[in-house]
N, C-alpha and C positions, 0 to 999 in steps of 0.2 A: 578422826578421819585423816590423820597424818599418815605418812608413808610407813611409819612404824606400826601404828595401831590399826590403820585402815587399808593396808596394802592389798589384802585379798579382795576387798570390795572395789578398789580402784582397778585391779586387774580384771575383774568381772565386767566392770563398766567399760573398760577399753575394748572388750570383745563384743559388746553390743553394737549392732549395725548403726551407722550414723543417723539413719532416718528415725530410729527409735531413741537414740541417745540424745538427740536435740531437745525433745520436749522434757526429758528428765532433767536436763541442764537448766532449761528456762524456768520450770516450775519449782525446782529445788532452790534456785536463786531467789525466786519470788517469796518462798517460804522463809528463807534466811532473812530477807529484807523485812518481812513482817514481824518475825520473832525479835529482831533488833528493835523495832518500834515498841514492841510489847515489853521488853526488858528495860527500856530507857525511861524509867519513872521520873528521873530528874527533869527531863524536858517535856514530860507529860504528853507524849504522842498518842498513846492508846490507853495506858494504865496510870492509875494514881495509887495512893496508899491511904488506908484508914487503920489507925492503931496497929501499924506495922504489917497489916494485911494488904497484899497487892491485889488490885482488881481493876477491871475496865471502867472507864469513866462514864460512858453512856451506853444506851442500847445499841446505838450505831457502832460504837467501838467494840461492843460484845460481838456483834455480827462480823465486824472486820477481823477480829481476833480469830473467830471460828473459820473465817475464809482463809486466813493465812495459815492456820494449823491444819485444816482438813479440806477446805475448798480447793486449795492448790493441788492437793493430792488427787482430788476428784477430777480436776482439769487435766492433770498429767496422765492419769490412767485412761481417761476418756480419749485423749488425743492418741495414745498408744493403741487403744482398741479401734478407733476410727481408721487408723493406718493399717493395722493388722487384718481387720475384717473387711476393709475396703468399703466402709459405710459412706454413702453419698445421697444424692437426691434430696438435699435439705434436711435429712434426718440428723446429720452431724450437728447442725445448728441447735436443734432441740436438745440433743444429748449434752452439748456444752453448756446450754442454759440450765438444764436441770441438775447437772453434775454439782454445781455449787450449793444448791439447796440440799442435795443428798449429803455432801460433805458437812455442811452446817448442822444438819439434823443428827448425824452420827456423833459429831463432836459435842453438841448440846446434850445428847443422851448421856454421854460419858461425864459431862460436867455435873448433871443431876446425880448420876450414880455415885460419883467419887467426891461429892461436895465435902463430906466430913473429913476424908483423908487429905484432900487438897488444903482444907482449912488448917489442919494440923501442921502442914508444911509452910503455912504463911501465905497461901494463895486462895483467892476466891475468884472464880471466873464469871460470876454473875455481876452485872453492872452496878456501880455506885449509885447511879440514877434510880435504880429499882430499890436498892437497899435503904436509901434515904426515906422512902415511902413508909418503911416500918422501923425507923429509928435504928437501923443496923442490927436488929435483933438476930438475924440469921448468923451473924459473926460470933455470937455468944451461944448459938444453938438453944435459944430460949424464947418461949412465948411468941412464936411467929404466927401471925394471923392466917387462917385457912384460905382466905381469898387471895393472899399473896402467893401461897404455895401453888394454888390452882393456876394462877397467872403464869408462873414459871413452867409448869408442866404443859399447859396449853400451847405456849410458845414453841416448845419442842414438838408437840403433836402436829402443829401446822407445818413445820418443816418436814416431818416424816411423811405427812400426807402428800406434800409436794414432791418428795423424792420418789414416790411410786412411779411417777411419770418417767423418771429416768430409766427404770427397768423395762417398762412396757414399750419404750421407744427404741430399745435395742433390737436388732434383727433377730428373728427366731433361729437363724443359722448360727448365731453366736451363743450356743447353748452353754458353753463353759463360762462365758462372761456373765450371762444372765444368772447362772447359779451363784457366781461370786457376788453379784449385786443383791440377790435374795438372802445370801448368807450374812450380809451386812444389815439389810433392812428388817428381816424377821426378828432376829434377836433384839434389835433396837426397839421394835414395837413391843416385844415382850418385857423388856426392861422398863419401858415407860408405863406399860400397863401395871407392872408391879409397883412402880412409884405411885400411880394413882390409887391402887389398892391400899398402900401404906401412907396415904397423904397425911394422916394424923401424926405420924412419926417422922415425916420429912423435916429436915433442918432442926432436929432435936438431937440430944445425945444418943438416941436410938436410931439415927439415920442409917438405914441399910437397904440398898437396892441392888441385889445381885441375883440374876436368874439361876435356877438350878441346872445341874447337868441333864436332868430328865427333860427340862424345858428346851435346853439347847439341842438335845437329841431329836425332839419333835420338830424343831426348826430345820434340822438336817433332812428329815424325812419329807417335810412339806416342800422344801426346796427342790427335791428330786421330782416330786409330783407336779409342781406348779411351773417348772422352769420355762415352758413354752406356752402356757395357758394364761393369756392376758386376763380373761374374765375371772379366773380363780385368784389371780394376783390382786385385781381390783376389789373383789369380794372380800378377800382376806384383810386388805387395808381398811376398807369401810367398816368391817366388823370390829377390828381392833380399835379403830378410832372411836366407834360408838361405845365400846366397852370402857375406854378411857374416860369418856365424858360421863358415862353412867356412874363410875366410881367417884368422879369428881362432883357428882350431883348436878350435872349440867345437861340432863336429858332433854330439856326444852330448847336447847340451842340447836340450830340447824347444822347438819354435818357439812364439812367443807366440800 
């Protein structure tokens, strides 16, 4: 982002009206602050190290990391949408509240999806606090108990279930933004459903969680059909959440 490598982006930023430029500046700085905390292992603000693998210390730090990486983006784009669409009457407070769960849910979905790739680079974004419960076996992709895998997937599922409230609290006049929200939410549900289906191979050398182009195509079609239909959005979320629990053999647990 220097004037040499990032000049074009700075020029675009300068042309954005001040009312929209302000939240971009605030939340970008918040993200930078959080990323500095995450990379400063020496002082142990958010992350620690285990056998040269960098990872959050606790579940609280895990959530804080997801907030800094994705929750800040959620807050930024939500403030931009509130201004652009003129959202008020208390609805803006709900959107700001749910935007963080939405950001965390999307980030945690990516963390599960990319676990093996991140590990190969020396990163694990699941907390040390959880890994200690299974003697750090996920770091060697070996002999990870099924109950632990289910715990990780369910944590993400709870975040996605909460994020649905973000989309349905958007005004129906903001059709384009609703579609953008669904295009984040629907593939995340499908990715987590695939993780639940492949629970036996999660955190093993065969860890692979990537939805197909055909599945992504279905998400695009469903986004068009459901954009302004809150009942359909809620039904979709409940259905996917139920399927995730079925594949995790948790059908007796009540749906959130």
